[in-house]
N, C-alpha and C positions, 0 to 999 in steps of 0.2 A: 797478318790479316785476321780480324775478328771472325768468329765462328757463326756469325749471324745467318747466313744464307745456307750453309749445310744444316745447322740445327733446324731450320724451317724445312729444309727438304727432307730430312728424315722424319720430322715430326708428321708431314704429309703422308709420307710413305707408310708410317705406322698406322695411321688412321685408315689408309686405303687398304692396307693388308687385313685389318680387322673386318672389313666390310667384305673383302674377297674370300677370306676363309673363316666362315662361322664357327663359332666354338664346338657346337654339337650339330650333329644332322639327325633329326628325329625320326626321319622316314629312310628306308634304304631301297630305292629302286634298284634294278640291276647294275646301272652304270655307277652307282656309289660304291659298289662293293670293290671296284678296282681302285681304290684309293692307295696311292704307292707311297713309298718311301720318299719320293721326290716332293710330293705334297707336305710331308713331315718335315723335311729339310727347309721347305719355305716357311713353314710354321716356326721353325727354330729361330728365324731371322727376328721374330718378334722381341724376344728378351735382349738380343743383341743390340738391336736398334735402340730399345729403351735405355739401354747402359750408354750407347753413343750419344744419344740424344742429352742424356742428363751431363754427361761430360762436357759436351759442347757448349751447353747452356751454363754451366759453371765456369768454363773457359771464357766466355763472353763477359761474364761478371769482372773479370780480371784480364781484360782483354789485351792490355798492353805488355805482352809477355816479353821478358828481357832473355831469358836462358834460352840457348840454342837447343838444348834437349827438349824443353817444353814446346818450342816451336815445330821441332820435327814430329814430334808425338802429335801435335795438333793437326799438321797437315796430313798425316796418315790417317788419322781419324775423319778427317773431312773427306778424303778420297774414299774412305769406306762408307761414310753416309751417302756420298752421291752415288757409288756404285749399289749400294742396298737399294736405293731409289729406283735406280735404272732396273734392277731385276723385278721389283714389286710392280713397277709401270709396265714392264714387258709382259709381265703375267696378267695385268689388268687388260693389256690389249688382247690377249688369248680369250680371256673370259668374255669380252666385249665381241670379239669375232664370232665366238662360238654362241653367244647369245643373239646376234644378228642372224646367224645362219639357222638358228632354231627358230626365229620369229618367221623368217621366209619358209621354212619347212612347215610351220604350223599353218601360214596362210595356204600354202599349196595344198596340204593334207585336208585342211578343212573345206576349201573349194571342192576337192574331190570328194569329201564326206557327204556334201550336199545332195549328190546323185548317186551315193553308193548305198546299198541295202545294209551295209555294216557300219553306219554312221557313228552308232554309239560307241564301237570297239575302237575305231579310228580315232574318235575324239579322246578316250582314255589313253591311247599310246601318245598322242600329241601331248596331252597334259603331262604324261610321265616325261617325255623329253624336255618340256619347258620347265618343270620342276628340278630336273637334274641340273639344268644350266643355272637356275636361280639359286640352288642350293650351294654353288660354288664347286661342284665336283667336276672341275675343268682339269684334264691332264696337264701336268707341268711339261712343257717341251724339254727334250734332253739337255740341249745347250743352256737353257735356262736353269734347270736343276743343278748342272754343273757350275754355273755362276754362283748359285746360292751356297754351295758347298764351300767354293773357294773363299768367299766372304768369311764363313764361319771359321775356316782355317786361318786366314790373316787376322782376324779378330782374335783368336786365341793366341797366336804367336806375338802379337802386339801386347796382349794382356800379361803373357809370361815375362816379355821383355820389361814391361813398365811396371809391373807388380802392383801397381795400384792406378786406378782412373779416377781419382778425386782430386780436386785442386782445392786445399784447405784454405780457410780465410785468413789464415797467418801468412800462408804464401802469397796471396793476393796482395794483402797489404805490403809484405816486403817488396813486391815487384813493382807496384804503382804508386802506393800513396806518398812515400818519402819524397819522390821526385816532385809531385805536384805540391804537396804540402809545405815542403821547405820554400818552394818558388814563390809560393802564394803570401807569405809572410810579409807584411807591410808594416810601415811605421808612419809617424806623422811628419817625420823629419824630410824636408826637401830642400834642393839647392836651386833656389828660384832663378838665378842668372841663367841655368843652363835648360831652362823650360821654354820652348818656343811655340807660338801659335795658339797659345791657350788664354791669352788675356782677355780676349772679348768673352770667351766662356766664362773665366772666373767673375770677370764683372756681372754677368747676367746671373750666375749662381748666387753670388753674394746678394744681389738685388732681389732675388726671389726668397732667398733664406732671411733676410732682414724685414721684409715685407710683413705687416700684420694684418690679418683678417679679423673682421668683427664677427664673422659667422661662427668662428671656432671649429671644432672638430669633434670626433668621437671621444677623444681624451681632454677635450675642453680648450678653451681659447689660449691656454698659456702652454700648450705643447705643440709643436708642428713637425712634420717629418718631410724632408725634400728627398727624392730619389735622382741619382745620375744614372742613367741607363745607356749602355752600349756593348757592343762585342768585346771580346777577349783582346787585350793587346792595345786598345784605343786610347788609354790613359785617363780612364775614370778616376783610379787611385791617384794619379798625378794631379788631377784636377782638385779633388778632394784636399789634397794636401795644401795645394795653393791657397784654396779658401781658407783651411783650418790655421794657417800661419798668417794670414793677412792681418796686419797690424789692427786695423779698426774693427775687424771681426773679434780678434783676442780681447780688445779692451772693452768689448759689449758683454762680455760674460765673466762670471766669477769663476766657474770651474770649466775645464776642457778636459776630454778624455777621447783616445783612439784606440779603437778595437779592431782587429782583423778577425772577422768571423769565419771566412772560407766555408768549406762545404759542410761542417759537423756543426748543427745549431742546437747547441746544448744551453737552455737557459741558465743552468747553475754556472757553467764554465764561462759563459759571456758576462754574467754578472760579476763573477770573481775577476775577470778581465777589467772591466769598468772600474770596479774599485781599485784594483792595483793601478791602473793609469791615472786616476783621480788622485791618490795618495802617494803614487810613487814608491809604494812599498808591497811586497808580496802578501798575499792574504790566506795562504794555505791553512793557516790555523782555525779560520772560521768556518764553522759547521755550515753544511750546505742548507739547512733549515734557517739559518741566521743571515744569509746572504742578503736577501732581499731587504730585511730589516735595516741592515748595516748600510746598504746603498740609500736607502730612503733617508737615513740620519744624515748621510753625507750631502744630500743635494737639498735638504730641507731648506725652503725660502732662498735658495740660491738660483743666479742664472747660469744655465748649464749647456755647453756646446758638447755635442756627441757625435763622432763619427763610427759609423759601422760599416767596415769596408769588406767587400766581396760577399754578399748576402745571397743565400741560395734558398731560404726557408719560405715554403707557401702554405705554412699552417698558420692560420690566423690566431687560433688559440695560443700557440707558442709566442707569437708575437705580442700579444696583448698581455701575456704573463710577465714577459720581459720588461714590458714599459710600466707595469704597475707602480713600483717603487719611484719611478721617475716623475709621478703625478704629484710628489711632495714637494718638488721644486717650484720656486715663483715664476720660472720661465725655463724651458727645456727646448732646443732646437736640435733636431737629428738630421744628420746627412748619411744616407744609405747609398752605397755604390753596389749595382748589380747589373748583370747581364739579361735578366729577365723581366719583362713587362709585367708579366704576372705578379713577381713579387713587388715591382714598383707599384702597381695598383692596389695591391694588398696594404702596403705600410703608408702610402702616400697621405699628406693631409693637403698637399698643394700638387698642382701638376707637375709631373716628373720633367727632369731636364735630360733630353735625347742629345747626347753627345755625338757630333759627326767626325769624319777623318779629317786629317790636315789638309790646308790647301796644297796646290803644287809648290808654291814659293816657300811656304813654311816647311814642307816636306824636304826640299831642296837644301833649305838652311839647317835642318836638323841632321840631315846626311853629312853636310860638310863637318859640322860639328862633331858628329860620331866618328869620323875618320882622322880627326885632328891635322888635316891636311888642307885648309882652308886657302893659304896662300899658294900651296904647290898646284892645287886644282885651278885656281884662277890663272896661273902662268902656263898651263897646259890645255889648250883647247880640246884635245882628243878626250883627256879626262873629264872634262866638263861634260862633253857629249855622252859619254858611256855612263857617268855619274848620274846624269839626269834621267838616263833610260832606266838605271836601276832604280832611282828613286821612283819613277813612273809605275815601274813593276810592283812596287810596295802599296800603291793606291792609297796612300795617306796614311796607313797604319803605323804609328809611332814605334812600336815594338819591332816591326819588321823592318823599318827603316834604322833603327838603332842597331840592330842585330847585323844586318848585311853591312852597314857603316863600319862596325867595329871589326868585322871579318878583314877589312881593308885598312885598318888603322895604321897609320905611319908607312903605307905600302904605296909606291908610286909605279909599280910594274904594270904597264898597260895590259900586258897578256893576262896578269892575274885579275884585273878588273873585268876582261871580257868573260873569263872563265865563270866569274860571280853572275855576269849578266845572263850568259847563256844557259847557265845549269838551271834545273828544278830546284826550287828553294829547298826541298825535303833532302836534296843529295848534299847539302852542305851541313856538315857534322854539327856546327854551332847553331844552325837553325832548327835542326832537329831537337837539339837540347834545351833551347830557349824559346823558341816561336811555338812549336808543337806543344809542349806542355801548357802553356797559356791558353790554347784552345781546346785541348783535349778534355779540361773539366766539363765543358758544355757538353761533350759526348757522354761523359760517364754519367751524368744526370738525365739522360733520356731513358725512357722505357724501351725494351727490346724493339716494338714494333716501329718506334720513331727513328731509332738507329736504322733500322734497315732502310727506311725511307730517305733518311738524310744520306747514307752511303751511296744509294741509288743515284744521287743527284750527280755522281761523278761521271755519269754517261753524257752528260751535258758538257760542252766546251765552256772554257773560261769566258768571261764578258759577255755572256749571253743573258738578255732580258728574257725574265720567265713571267709567265702568268699563271694563276692558279689552275686553269684549266689544263694547260700542258703539262704541268707537273703532276697533277692528279690522275690524268691520263697515262703518264708512264707508271705510276703506282698501280693503277689498275691492271695495266698490261702486265707487270710483273707479278701481280696478285698479293701486293704487299699490305692491303687494307683489312683489318681484321673486322669482320662484319658476323653478325649472326643472321638468321633468315630475315629478321624484321628491318634490319638497317638499309639506309641507303649508301652505297659506296662513295657517291659524289659528296654526301654530307660528311661522312667519315673521313674523305680525303681533304676537304675543306678545313676540318678540324685539325688534322696533322699539318697542314701547309701554314695555317695561323699559328699553330705552336711553335714552328720552327722560326717564323716572324717574330713571335714574342720573345724567343730566346735569343734574338738578334743573329742568327745564323743566316737568315735571309733578310735582306736590307729592302725596305720600300725605296723605290725609285721615285725620282722627283714627279716625273710625268705619268699620270694613269694610274692603273692599278698594278703595274709589273713589279717585280723585285729583282734583285741582282745578288749573287753570292760575291762577297770579297774573295779576291784571288786566293788568299790563304785559307779562307774557309774551305774553298775549292779544293786546295792542296790537302788540306785535313781529309776532306771525303775521299780523295785519291788515294790517300797514303793509307787510310782504313781498308779500302777496298782492295788494295793490293793487285796482284795479278788476275784476280777473278774478274775485275771489270776493265774493259778496254775500249777506248775510242779510236775508231779508225778515221783518220782526218789527215789533211794535208795532201801532198802530191809526191811524197818521197816513197821508196820502197819501203813497205811496211810489213814487218814480221810479228803476228799476232802470238801473245805468251801462250806456252803450252798449257798453262794452267788456267786460260781465261774461259770464262763460262758464260759472261753477260758482254755482249758486244754491241756499240753503237757506231752507227755510220754517219759522218757529218761531211757532206759533199757540197762544196760551195762553187767554186770556179774552175777546180782542176779534178781530173779523174784520180783514182787512187789505185796503184798496182798492189797487189798482195803476193807476198813471196813465199807463203808457207800454208800448210795445212793445220788445222787445230781439231783434235778428236773430242774435246770436252766440251765445246760450245753448247749453250742450252737455249740461250736467247740472242736473236738478233733484231735489232730495231735501227729503223733510219729516222734519225731525228732532224737531220736537215739533207735534203737531196735536190740538187740540181743538175750535177754533172753524173758521170758513169763511173762504176767500178770496172777497171779494165778486164780483169780475168776474174769474175765472181765465182765460176765453177770450181775455183781453189777451196772457197769456204765450204763446200758440201761434198767435196770427193771422199772424205774420210769420216766426217761427222755425221752419225746417224742419232745422235742424243737431242736434237732440237725438241724444245718444248713450246717456243715462240718464235714466230717469224713475223716481222711486221716491216715491210718495205713498200716503197712508191717510187719504182724506177724500173725503166724497161728490161735492161740488160739482166740486172739482177732477178727480176720476176721472171723471167724466161729461164735464168739458170735454176731458180728454186724448183719450177714446176718439172723440170728434167731429172731432179732427184728426189721428188717428194714421194716416190713409191718406196724408198728405204725409210723414211721417217716415220716409223710406227709410233713414236712417243709424241708426237706433235699434239698440242693441245689448243694453240692460237695460231690462225693463219689469216693474215690480212696483207692483201696485195692490190695496190691501186696503181692503175696504169696498165693492167692487164687488158688486152684488146680482143681477144677471141671471145666468141658467143659460148663456145662449149668449153668445159673443164675436161681435163684427162680423166678417164675412168678410175685410175687408181687413187684420185683424191677421195672417192668415196669408200675406199678402204682404210682410211686413217680414222680407226674407230675410237680412239682416244681423244679426238678433236671435240673442244668445247666451243671454240668461236671460229667462225668462217666469215670472212669479210672480204669478198671479192665480186667485181663486176663481170657477171657472166648471166646469160640468159638460160643456157641449155644445162639445166640442173637435174635431169633424169638421174634418179639413182641416189641422191641425197637423203632419201628415206632411211639408208643404212646407217647413217651416222645419227644413232639413237641418243649418244650423249650430247649432242649440240645444246648449248644455252642460247647462242646468238647464230643467226643464218642470214645470208643475203635475202634481198627482197625477191618474193617468188612471183613468176609470172606465169599464169596459167593459160595454156592454149591447147587446141585440139590437135594441132599438127606440130612436126618436129620433136625434138627431144627435151620439150619442156618440163617442168616439175607436174607430178600427178598429185593431186590434193590428198589422195588415198594413202600416198607415202607418208603422211604425218600421223598415220594411226599410233605408231611405235614411238614417236618423238616426244615423249612426256616430259623431258626436261627443259624444253625449250622455253625461254624467257620472253623474247620478243619474237612477233611473227608479223610480217608486212606482205600482203598478198593483193596482186590487181589481176583482172580478167575473170573475176568470179561469175560473169554471166556465161562464160564457157562451162560452168560446173553444174552437173545435175544434183538433184536432192539426194539421191542414194550416194553420189560420190561424196557430197558434202558430210553426210552421216559417218561414212567411214573414216573421215578425218578425225573423229573423236576429240574435237575441242574441248567438250564438257569435261573430258578426263584429265586435261594438262593442268594440274594443280599447281605448276610453277610458272604459268603464263602470266606475265605482268604487263605486256603492251601488245594491243592487237589492232592492226590496221586492215579493214576490208574495203577494197576498192572494186567496185563492179564495171568501172570505166562506163563510157556512154554506150547504150545498147545498140545505137545505129551505126557504131563503128564496125561492127562485126555481122558477117552474113550467116546467119544461123536459122535454120526453119523450126527449130525446137521452141515449144512454148512451155514456159514453167513458170511457177508462182514464186514471186520475188519474195514474199513474206514467208512462205515455207521454207524457202532456200535460208532466209536468215534465221529461221527458227532452228534449222539444222545446224547452223554454225554458233549455236549458243556457246560462249567460253565458260569455262569454270569460274565461278562467282567469287570464291573466297580469296584468290591471289590477283585478280585483274586490277590494275591500277590506272591505266591508260587505254581508251578506246577511241578509235577513229572509224567513220564510216563514211564512205565517199562515193557519189556518182552512182546512185541508185534512183530509179523512177518506179515506186511501188505506191500503191493506194494506202498502206498503213506501215507502221513499224512493228518490229517483233515485239511478243509479248514480254520479254525478257528485259528489254531496253528500259531503263528507269526503275527496275525492281530493287527493292531495299536489301535484297539478298547481296547484291554487290557493294558490300560493306566498305571495302578499300578503295573504290574507285575515285580518283581525284582529280582525273582530267578526260574530257569527252569533247570530241569534235565531230559535227555533223556538217558535211560539206557536198553541196551540189545533190542534196537528197530531195527529190521532187515529190513530196507528198503534199496534201492538202492541208495539213495541220502540223503544229509542234508536239511531240510527244510530252508525257509527264514525266518531268526529270528532277522536280524539286524535292522528291522525298529520298533521293540519294544521299545518304548520311555523311560521306566524306568528300563529296564532290568540292574542288576548290577552283577549277578551271573549266569554262564552258564556252565552245566557239560554234556558233551557228552561221553558216554563210552559203552563198551561192544558190541561194533558193529564189530564183529570179522569176517563178511563177508559181501559184498556188496558194501560198499562206498570205492571207489578207489580215488576220486577226490573231494576236497571242492573248488568250484569255486565263481564266481562273484554272484551267486544266494544266497550264504550263508548270503552276507550282505544286498542285496537288488536287486530287480528287476528294480527298477527305477534308471537309471543312475544318476539323480539329487539329489538322497538321500544319505547321508552319513550314514553307517552303524554302529550300535552299540555305539550311541551317550553317553551312560550312563555306559557301561559295565566296571566293575572294576576286574572281575575274570573269566578266560576262561581256562576250563578243558578238554582236548581230551585224553580219556584213553581206551586202548585197542582197538584201530581201526587198526586191524592187515593188512588190505589190503590198507589202506590208503597210495597213492604213492605221492599225490600233494595236496599243500594246495596254493591257489592263488587267484587273483581277488580282492585283498584288495588296494583300492587306498588311496592316500594321505588324511589325515584329518579323517580317521575312526578310531575306537577303540581309541579315544581321552583320555579316562579315564582309560584304561587297566592298571592295577597295579600288577596283577599276571597272569602269563601264565604257565600252565603244560601240557606237551605232555608226555604220558606214552604208552610204548608198542605199537608204531606205527612202526612196523618192517620194512615195505616197504617205509616209507616216506623219500623223497629224497629232497623236496623243501619246503621252507616256505616262506611266503610274506618277500620280502626286503625292504618294505616301513618302515619308521621309526615309532616304537612304542613309542611315545613321552613320555608317562608316565609310562612306564613299569619299575617296582622296583624289582620284582622277577620272575625268569624263570628256570623252572625245566624240563629237559630233561632226560628220563629214556627209556633205551632200544630201541632207535631209530637207529638201526645199520646201515641203509643206509643213514642216514642224512648227506649231505655234505655242506650245506649252513647255514648261521647263520644270524638271523634278525638284523636290526639295533635298538639300544636301548639305546639312549644316556643318559637316567637317570637310567639305571639299576644298583642296589646295591647288590643284592644277585642272584649268577648263580650257579646251580648245574646240572652237566652233568655226567651221568653214562650209560656205556654200549652203547657207540656211537662209535664203532670201525672204521667208515669211515670218522669220522670227522678230518680235517686235519688242520683246522685253526680257530682262536678266532681272532676277530678284536680288536682294541682298546677299552676299555671301561672306560670313564673317571671318572664315578661316583661309579665304582665296590668297594664294600667293602668286600664281603665275596664270596670266590669261592671254590667249591667242584668239583672235577675231579676223576672219577673213571672209571677204564677199558676203556680208551681212547688210545689205543696203536699206532695209527697213528697221534695222534696230535703232529705237528712239529713247527707250527707258532704261536706265540703269540704277540699279541698287548701289549701295556703298560696300567696298571692298577695303577694309581698314588695313588689312595685312599685305596688300598687293605690293610685290617687289619687282615683278617682271611683267612687261606688256608689250606684245606683238600685234600690230594693226595692218592687215592688208586691204586694200581697195577692191571693191568699192565700200564705203561707209560714210556716214554723217560727219561733217566737220564738228558739230556740236558734241557728238560723242568723244572725239579725241580731245577736245578742250576740257570736257567734264573728267575724263580720265586722268589727264596730265595737271589738273588744277586742284582736285580734291583728294589726291592719294599722296601724301608726302613721303611715304616710305618707297616710293619707286626707286629701284636702283639700276635697271635695265630698260630701256625702250627702244623699240624698233618700229618704223613706220615706212610702209610700201604703199605709194600712191603716185600715180603718173599725172594725175590732174591737179593735185594739191599745189596751191601757189603760195601758202603763208601758214605758219605756225606761230601761235602765241604763247610764250610762256609767261605766267604771272610771276613778278620778283618773288623770290624765295618759296616757290611753290613746290620746287623738286629738291630739297636740300640733301638728300642721299643719293641722287643721280650719279652713277659712275660711268655708264656705258650709254651711248646714243648712237643709234645707226639710221640714217634717213636715205632711203632709195626712192627719191621723188625729184625727177628730172626737171620739172617745171618749177621747183620750189626757188622763190625769189627773195622771201622775207621770213626771218625768224628772230622776232624781237626778244630781247631779254636773254639771248644766248649766253651772253656774259654772266648771267646771274646764276649759272649751274656751277656752284663754287667746289663741288665734289667730283665734277665730271674728270675722268682719266683717259677715257677711250672715246674718240669721235669719229664715225665711218660715214662719209658722205659720199653718195653714188650719183653722178649725173647732175647735180645742182651746181652748174658752172657759175651761176650769178649770186650763190649764198655768200654772203661774208663772214668769214670767223674772226671776232674781235682778237687782237694781239694779246690782251689779257687772258682770254682763254687759251690760246696757243701756249702760253708760257707754263700753264698749270698742266696741260695734257702730257699724258705718258706714250700715246700712241694717237697720230692723226692720219688717217686714210682718205685721200681725196681722189676718187676716180672720176 
């Protein structure tokens, strides 16, 4: 197993220890004089962990260790790394516990100091106590100090035994490179009769290769590069060999060269290989500086075909340097095979060819060929059944098919075939020696952070379809995404996800945005994960490996019985959950080292809560399906906790979890054990805060929450609920309450205000000091006007809705009160919903809303006027139930337009970029401009029939047409009026006549609902791919 996760653990522990134990203490209050040998022992772990981290990092560079002694030493080092992390995090727990208790003493002492004559002395003592805790002078518990000393002793013994903790570069080369490098050597020779299932691929590549473009490329029109892309073992080299040896292809060129590049991209070495391949003579005597000149002379005015097999280089400068001498040729066509779409896009001058897996029939034929037992198999039905199952197991990967087939070569023993079928492929020696090296090169070329992400995918089961959100959520859960403070984890995760797709380790699924891992790639991830990662699935008695630290649970139709305890588990996540774990308490009986628990199943949730009091190191707790309103009190003693995601209302005491980054929604109530807003005072690490019931909060209580000091707060939602829902005699100023809840302005990115009924907005709303605020929502905020929001410099999304009384006009103040300021410089999405009394939106000047791409106006019943200035970037505009609207804004770039229930709208202007138009319930629309790029049209009654006629007669690019109208009796298509129409849907029960329907020569899909009297010509039926007649 690679040292990936142990090195990550010890690196984080190092960072943690340096923050817990400052290098020097400049002040010496009485408590700090008692610094003991225990603290020094803890400090001694720092250099030891640094050495362990460096060694594990080196080991990961040469991850595929062969020597048993090296494997044993690596395992011991990993165990030490994890144990050191445990000691540091247990000390962190002690520091956090002492800090929280100090906070509580401070609060109590200060409360007493307010009524005490000795308040000055009391405040000084409180400050000393607080300083002592912050300085890190927290005694190390005896058991913890003993654990630190044991680690030091174990490390010393291991060091003496091993003499050295370095893995030299030569050692690494000796271990891994020969296996891969020798395996990856390829030649141009291929035995064509034995190649199955690649005839069509060959023809397509030849056609692409020989096609000539008049546009040329960055190298000129006489040089082209075609890349063949696919995962390892798919047959890219074989396909290139077929093309290279095609008679017609060879006759088209004067010179032919084949070079296996593999992982080391040296321009000099590759140039030397090209010369050797062209001349059939070695060229070791040629000086490096003369190589390119020699190659240029060889290809001068010649037609050249060059294959570069197995390319990994992603540097454009190296690629361009390699190609320079080839520009001397009259014609040079280059075929590149690669696993990386990044490489393909770098080198290509033509669209790359994406090679797919073999079909089931071709896979079966290849398997029979590999076993040399075609006649014997055919005569034995049992072998046919088993052989087809083995072939299916390979999922169309030629290398795997040939490998498993060769294991059974000349073997007709049925039991042997079943052994191969039932075994995991890595359990077969020949698979490990042939399939694994073919795939492991993809892993070797990953950065460390991406390796961790790839290995973690072993927690998913085989054959599962994955989407980006699901994968990135796992990575976030395991804290695998490398981000600094300004990075968005979802964006980083998306980059990692796409990189795995680009490297062909995740393959795009045909339908939708999902991906799938080939079984052998999944096996590679499992092989790399070793015993540290384990999936709990199936209904058999399951024993968790003792070394397992990451556990995923996949429950579908059966419950899972667990037969043993595991002391090393750090992470448990439920990836699929329908059934129950039979005896979940076994998971938690002896393991106290959990960092992450993420489950969604009743029995498991109940078991977890019974054992939480012992899980001091827990950092992430997510339990869905928990049904009690209150949490056990010991949950609020998990002082290392960073994320708490649980459905519970009674959260009194959660203020003790001062390290929380993410917490449940807070319900503020006067009665019961609900959360007290004052408990937020010390929770300064919180990143997302959602609170409702703020009408129950006084101004003094809100001030004690200290929202203004929470400089990590990124998302804030304040929900006052409806005032009439609460029986309260207290009279408070809503605006003053909002003023007291002012958040820290430098960090806030998302703000939502809901359900308040105040005369004004707080002064801070819309302030330019909120420089990173990107998303703002005001919902059911019953004020008489809209606040000034246009000066927010980074605002990208603005939603205003539910204002069903009060606001009648949006004017200039919405954008800015300063006439020199252009409003909404960054806004990309604006939504105005359920503003029932809004009559006018005006006051927008030229140059405002320069980035607005999406505009939605819903249920503005009285709205008559919208700004007429051009929204130059607007792409999508949706109008719904704006029944009095009579004007339409200028939008030269508009691509998608949807208008529904706008009864008074009479005219639509010309929209030169419009591609999609939906019109529903616009009975008075009579005037239309031209939409030259319109490809999609939806019409819903009532509408005037002449509108339909104009739209289908004068828009020749229409590809999709849908008409819903219960009174429409006829549709008239002009001959050749819709040459591009491919899909037509008619939901018109009374439609009897549709002339020239047969003239729709491109139509492929016809959907007719309720039009029983409509006749579809036979000529049209014969060309359709799908006819739906309901």
